[in-house]
N, C-alpha and C positions, 0 to 999 in steps of 0.2 A: 300781532306784534311777532317781529323777529326774534328768532332764538341765534343766541350767540355762542358759539363753543370755542373754549379757549385751549389750547393744546399748549402743553409744558415741554419744552424740549430739554433734554437734561445732556451734558455730557456723556459721551459713550464711556462704557463701565471700562473701558481698558485704560483711558486718558486718567479717569479718577484712581484707579488702581497704581498706575506708574507714579502719579504725584503723591499719593500716600507712601507707598515707599520710598521715594526720593527724600520727604518730609523726615520719615522715621530712621532714616541714614544719615541725614543731617542733623537731627537730635543725636542720635549715639554717637557720632563723633564728637559734638560739643561736650555730651556729657563725659568720654573720656578723656577730651583735652582737658576739662576743670580737675577730674581726678587727677590726672599727672600732675598738672601743674600745681596743686596743693599738695600733694604726697611726694615732691621732688625735694632732696635735703639741699639746704644750702650748703653753701662751700664752710668748711671747719671752721675759718676763723671769722666769718662774717657776723656772728653775732656777737662779739668781744667788743667791749668798749675801747675805743680808740682804733681799732683795725683799720677803717676807711682812711683815715688821715695818715697812719703810719705807710700804708702800701701807696697813699698815692703822693708821698714826699719825693722831691729831687733835691738835690744839690748841685753846688757849684765852688769850686778852687781856682782861684789866682795865685800864682807861684811865679817868681821871677824868672825872665827869661834865660836860656841857657847861653852860655857855659856862666857859672858861677865861681869864685875865686876863695880860696881858704880866707875866712875871718870876714868876709864881704857881708855888709849888713844887707838882708835881705827880708821882705816881708810877705808874709801868706796870707791870705784872705780866704775867708768861707761865709758861705748862706746855706741854708736849708728852706725850703717852703714847700708849703702843703696848701689845700685850701682850708685847713684849720689845724691849728698847731698845738691844741691842747694835749698835753700829756706827751709831745715829742723832745726828746732829749737827743742831741749831738755830741759826737765823739771823734776826735780827730786822732789819727796815729800817723807817726814821722817826727823828724828830727824837730824838737822844741817842745813835744806834746808827750804825754805818758799814753794816751789812750784809752786809761781807763776813768779819768774825770770828764764828766760833761764840761764842753766849752760855750755853751750858748748857741742859738739859730744862727746869729750871725757873728762876726768879730775879726779880728786880725792880730797877728803876732808879728811882732820883729825879733829876728835873731840874728846871729852871725854863723857863715857857712862852717859847718865844722869840718873838721880835716878826716881823710884817711876814708872818705865814701866816695864812690864813681858815680851816684846816683842819689839825689834828694827825693824820695817820694812821700808824698803827704796821701792819706784817705780819709774819707769823711764819712763816717756812719749815723744812723738815727736808730733810736729805739724807742719804745712808748711805753712810759711807766703803768701806763691805764690796762693796758692787757694783762690778761689772766697768764698767759706766757709771753713774758716778753721776749723778744730775741733783737737782734740787730741786722742792719741791712745797708749795705754799701751803698752810697748814693752820688761819690764823685771821688775822682783821684787825679793827682797831677805828678809830673816828673820834671825834676831839673837835673841836668847833668853838669858834674863838676868839671872845670878845667882841670888839667893835667898837675896845675901846682897844689889844687886841693887833695888830688889822692898820694903825690909824693913830695912831703912837705920840704 
C-alpha cells in the first residue's frame, strides 16, 4: 500500500505577525474612538426641554412698502415657524407693540403711521418657556421709511 504524506503549508511567520499587528492597531483605534465619543460632552443647552425647537425657529415680517405717510393705515404681519412649536412664544418690538407681551406665532396688526419718526422698524423675537434658562432670539426684522411729511408734520 502506498504511503501518502501530507504536508501543511503555513503562511510565513512575517505575514502572520504583520496581520496581527494591523488587527491590534485597528482594535485600538476603535476602542479609542468609542471612548472619545462616549465621553464627549453635549452642548450646554442640548439637554434642556424645548431647546431644539427654539434654536430651529425662523421668522418673517411683512411691513408696508416705503414710503409711508403720517396717519396712513398700515398692516404689519408676522409668522414664526419651527419643526415643533411647543413652548415657543413670539414677541414683537416696534410701533404698535410693547415688546413684553406675547403676540402669537402668527398674526397681523393694523395701525396708523405715527408722526415724528424717520423709520418704522419692527423686530420679531422668540423665546421658549419650557427651557430652564429661557432667553430670547431675534428671528426677523423689517423697516419702512417715512415720507418727509411723516417726520415734519
